[in-house]
C-alpha positions, 0 to 999 in steps of 0.5 A, a space after each residue: 492427963 498421962 496416956 494409957 499404957 496397955 497391952 496392943 489389943 486393949 490400947 487399940 480400943 483407945 485409938 481412933 478408927 484411923 491414924 498412924 502409929 509410932 512403933 519403938 524398938 528401945 535399945 541401951 543406945 538407940 531408938 529405932 522409930 517406924 511409922 504406919 500409914 493412916 490405915 494401919 496396913 504398912 510400917 516403914 522406918 523413920 529413923 534411928 535415934 541416938 539415946 542421950 538423956 530421956 527428955 531429948 529422947 522423948 522430945 524427938 519421939 513427940 515431935 515425930 508423933 506430930 509431924 506424922 499425925 500419930 494417934 498412938 505408940 506401939 512399944 516392943 517389950 522384950 519378954 524372955 523366951 519363957 514368958 517371964 520379964 527381966 531387966 530389959 522388959 522392966 527398963 521398957 515399962 519405965 520408959 513408957 511411963 515416963 513417956 506416958 507422963 508426956 503425952 495423951 497418946 495411948 501406948 500399946 505394948 507388943 511382944 518383941 521377942 526375937 525381933 531383932 534376932 529375925 531382922 539380923 538374919 533378914 540382913 545377913 541374907 540380903 548380904 548386907 555388911 556388918 557395919 550397915 546392920 549396925 546402922 539400920 538394925 534398930 530402925 528395922 527392928 522397929 519396922 519388924 514390931 510395928 508390922 507384927 502389931 498391924 498384922 495382929 490388929 488386922 486379924 482381930 478386925 477380920 475375924 472377931 471372936 472370943 477373948 484374945 488369948 495374946 495379951 501383947 
């Protein structure tokens, strides 16, 4: 059965209480990959995959999920600043649909507006060279995306209230 693809908060209801999540920052040439600890408190970088063909990319992602005993994926969804979805968001949704056909692990979509820009500013602030930034930016963006999702889920657990106003 194909995996469910849902906004983060909805996807979380389909993940077991414990188990790591794989965070992805989908770029046109690379995929940044991060993983959370089983308690879902901390995201750490795993690698940057150089994109080749979908089947190869997906095979590597599924291998990482198996190695890490992950229970789900969090994909950064690049929403425009006005809240609309452009070609990059459509491409991310297409990737999610294709990945869902290969796994039963639920896929959560998380608004990743400005994640790469935030990571770039942080790396510049740390005086990381342009060449080194290019090597690590996608993996760090995946960490930023996954950590944001983990923090959102932790806040929901800490203060359950009315329906979540943020669908991503």
